[in-house]
C-alpha positions in Angstrom: -25.0 24.0 -0.6 -24.7 27.2 1.5 -26.5 25.6 4.4 -24.1 22.6 4.2 -21.0 24.8 4.2 -22.4 26.9 7.1 -22.8 23.8 9.1 -19.3 22.5 8.4 -17.8 25.9 9.1 -18.5 25.5 12.8 -19.0 21.7 13.1 -18.5 20.7 16.7 -15.7 18.2 17.6 -18.3 15.7 18.9 -20.2 15.8 15.6 -16.9 14.9 13.8 -16.4 12.0 16.3 -20.0 10.9 15.7 -19.4 10.7 11.9 -16.4 8.4 12.5 -18.3 6.1 15.0 -21.5 6.2 13.0 -19.9 5.2 9.7 -17.8 2.5 11.4 -20.9 1.0 13.0 -23.0 1.1 9.8 -20.4 -0.5 7.5 -19.5 -3.1 10.3 -23.1 -4.2 10.3 -23.3 -4.1 6.5 -20.2 -6.4 6.3 -22.2 -9.1 8.2 -25.0 -8.9 5.6 -23.1 -8.8 2.3 -19.5 -9.9 3.0 -16.9 -9.9 0.2 -14.8 -12.6 1.7 -17.0 -15.2 3.5 -14.1 -16.9 5.2 -14.5 -16.4 9.0 -12.1 -14.4 11.0 -12.3 -13.1 14.6 -13.8 -9.7 13.8 -13.6 -8.3 17.3 -10.1 -9.5 17.9 -9.1 -8.2 14.5 -10.7 -4.8 15.3 -8.8 -4.2 18.5 -5.5 -2.8 17.0 -7.5 -1.0 14.3 -9.8 0.7 16.8 -6.7 1.7 18.8 -5.2 3.4 15.8 -8.6 5.1 15.0 -8.4 6.6 18.5 -4.8 7.7 18.1 -5.8 9.3 14.7 -8.6 11.3 16.5 -6.2 12.3 19.3 -3.6 13.6 16.8 -6.1 15.4 14.5 -8.6 17.1 16.9 -6.0 19.2 18.8 -4.3 20.3 15.6 -7.6 21.4 14.0 -6.9 25.0 15.2 -3.9 25.2 12.8 -6.2 24.3 9.9 -8.6 27.0 11.1 -5.8 29.6 11.4 -4.4 28.7 8.0 -7.8 28.7 6.4 -8.6 32.1 7.9 -5.2 33.5 6.6 -5.7 32.3 3.0 -9.2 33.8 2.9 -8.1 37.2 4.4 -5.2 37.4 2.0 -7.1 36.1 -1.0 -4.4 33.4 -1.4 -4.5 30.0 -3.2 -6.0 28.4 -6.4 -9.6 28.8 -5.4 -9.2 32.5 -4.7 -7.4 33.1 -8.0 -10.1 31.4 -10.2 -12.9 33.4 -11.8 -16.1 33.6 -9.8 -18.3 30.5 -10.1 -21.5 29.1 -8.6 -21.1 27.9 -5.0 -21.8 24.2 -5.9 -19.0 24.3 -8.6 -16.7 26.1 -6.1 -17.3 23.3 -3.6 -16.7 20.5 -6.1 -13.5 22.1 -7.4 -12.3 22.6 -3.8 -13.1 19.0 -2.8 -11.3 17.6 -5.9 -8.2 19.7 -5.2 -8.2 18.7 -1.5 -8.5 15.1 -2.6 -5.5 15.4 -4.9 -3.1 17.5 -2.8 -4.2 16.4 0.6 -4.8 12.7 0.0 -3.7 11.2 -3.4 -0.3 12.9 -3.4 0.8 12.0 0.1 -0.4 8.5 -0.4 1.7 8.2 -3.6 4.7 9.7 -1.8 4.3 7.3 1.1 4.7 4.4 -1.3 7.8 5.8 -3.0 9.9 7.2 -0.1 11.4 4.4 2.1 11.0 5.9 5.6 7.4 7.0 4.8 6.6 3.6 3.4 7.7 2.0 6.7 5.3 4.3 8.5 2.5 3.6 6.1 3.2 -0.1 6.4 1.0 -0.4 9.5 -2.0 0.3 7.2 -1.0 -2.4 4.7 -0.1 -5.2 7.1 -3.7 -5.9 7.9 -4.5 -9.5 6.8 -8.3 -9.1 7.0 -9.2 -5.7 5.4 -12.5 -4.4 6.6 -14.1 -1.1 7.5 -12.0 -0.9 10.7 -8.8 -0.9 8.5 -9.8 2.6 7.2 -8.2 4.4 10.1 -5.4 1.9 10.9 -2.6 4.5 10.6 0.5 4.8 12.8 0.4 8.1 14.8 3.4 9.3 12.8 1.4 8.8 9.6 -1.5 10.8 11.1 1.0 13.7 11.5 2.4 13.2 8.0 -1.1 13.3 6.4 -2.0 16.3 8.5 1.1 18.2 7.2 0.0 17.5 3.6 -3.6 18.7 4.4 -2.1 21.9 5.9 -0.1 22.5 2.7 -3.2 21.8 0.7 -5.1 24.5 2.5 -2.4 27.0 1.6 -2.0 25.9 -2.1 -5.7 25.6 -2.7 -6.9 28.5 -0.6 -9.5 26.4 1.1 -12.1 27.9 3.5 -12.5 26.0 6.8 -16.0 24.9 5.8 -14.6 23.0 2.8 -11.8 21.5 4.8 -14.2 20.1 7.4 -16.6 18.9 4.7 -13.8 17.1 2.9 -12.5 15.5 6.1 -16.0 14.2 7.0 -16.6 12.9 3.5 -13.1 11.3 3.6 -13.9 9.4 6.8 -17.1 7.9 5.4 -15.6 7.2 1.9 -12.6 5.3 3.3 -14.8 3.3 5.7 -16.9 2.4 2.7 -14.1 1.5 0.3 -12.3 -0.6 3.0 -15.4 -2.4 4.0 -15.5 -6.1 3.5 -18.7 -5.9 1.3 -19.5 -7.4 -2.0 -21.4 -5.1 -4.3 -22.7 -6.3 -7.7 -19.7 -6.2 -10.0 -21.6 -3.9 -12.5 -22.5 -1.5 -9.7 -18.9 -1.5 -8.3 -17.5 -0.9 -11.8 -19.8 2.1 -12.5 -19.0 3.6 -9.0 -15.3 3.3 -9.7 -15.6 5.8 -12.6 -16.5 8.5 -10.0 -15.4 7.4 -6.5 -13.1 4.8 -5.1 -15.2 1.7 -4.8 -14.6 -1.3 -2.5 -13.3 -3.6 -5.3 -11.1 -0.8 -6.6 -9.4 -0.1 -3.3 -9.0 -3.7 -2.3 -6.6 -4.1 -5.3 -4.3 -1.6 -3.5 -4.2 -3.9 -0.5 -3.0 -7.0 -2.5 0.1 -8.3 -0.9 2.4 -7.9 -4.0 3.6 -5.3 -6.5 2.6 -3.9 -8.8 -0.9 -3.9 -7.2 0.3 -2.4 -3.9 1.4 0.6 -5.9 -1.9 1.3 -7.6 -5.3 2.9 -6.8 -4.0 5.5 -4.4 -7.3 7.4 -4.5 -9.1 8.5 -1.3 -12.6 9.7 -2.3 -12.5 10.4 -6.1 -11.1 7.8 -8.6 -10.3 10.4 -11.2 -6.7 11.0 -10.0 -5.7 7.3 -10.4 -7.2 7.3 -13.9 -5.5 10.6 -14.9 -2.2 9.7 -13.3 -2.0 6.2 -14.7 -2.1 4.4 -11.4 -5.5 2.7 -11.9 -5.4 -1.1 -11.9 -8.0 -3.9 -11.7 -7.7 -7.4 -10.2 -10.4 -10.1 -9.6 -11.4 -9.7 -5.9 -11.2 -13.5 -5.5 -7.5 -13.3 -6.3 -6.6 -10.7 -3.7 -4.4 -11.7 -0.8 -4.2 -9.0 1.9 -1.0 -7.9 3.6 2.6 -7.3 2.4 4.5 -10.3 1.1 7.8 -9.4 2.9 6.0 -8.8 6.3 4.0 -12.0 6.6 3.8 -12.5 10.4 0.1 -12.3 11.2 0.7 -12.4 14.9 3.0 -9.4 14.9 0.8 -7.6 12.4 -2.1 -7.9 14.8 -0.2 -6.8 17.9 -0.4 -3.1 18.9 3.1 -3.0 20.4 4.6 -4.6 17.4 2.7 -2.2 15.0 3.9 0.8 16.9 7.5 -0.4 16.4 6.9 -1.4 12.7 8.2 1.9 11.1 11.6 1.5 12.8 12.4 -2.1 11.7 14.6 -3.1 8.7 13.4 -1.9 5.4 12.1 -4.6 3.0 10.6 -3.6 -0.3 7.5 -5.6 -1.6 8.5 -7.9 -4.4 7.2 -7.7 -8.0 4.8 -10.3 -9.1 2.8 -10.1 -12.4 -0.3 -12.3 -12.2 -2.5 -10.4 -14.5 
């Protein structure tokens, strides 16, 4: 564990970019072997806006990494934050506790808030208006959302007292985990169900992308599924019943156009409608 943390403490930017590209390529290929939804769609055409938003996410996050480094240095020097106030523990346990807290404060909470606060939902909408969810959807976030998520991560560093090694480890794990749980792959149901007790599995996260409430407002988890189960936001739905998108923003053409997606947060607010089909 010490060697892992030492690596992530000084991980070069190009290594972080390689993790994004490598994970994307791996799950893209896997989707062709074991697809969840067999209906054909133009994968390359569909990927264009998603890859564009992946690039904007990288462009927003990489330059701001120095703020995470400075914040992390500050909490360690001043012995500030939850991790620094806890009793001494083995390094492996320290890492697990830190990753769980980062997942809750830096990912689950902002995701929950984005669904509950109207202006933030309109920004997050870009992620939900994908009509063919696959591994490229993982980083389909409006640049404004990249900034919003970044602010929550920064707050998380202060509250948790996270060393930069754990921050970078968490972000790297997050990239691969989200590419995995968005991937259009069909795991054996038993395997997926067992995985969903520990991490966010593909079937679990696909429920979140169903086009109608209450499913859209469920399964907010990023890496670990424990927060949805503890906070009562865990839901299940047969994958064959899932329809992707948002029911009040049904225009597939607009939802696949980069220019329209960039304007999406600034259009008229429409709340997804309730529909109980459990």
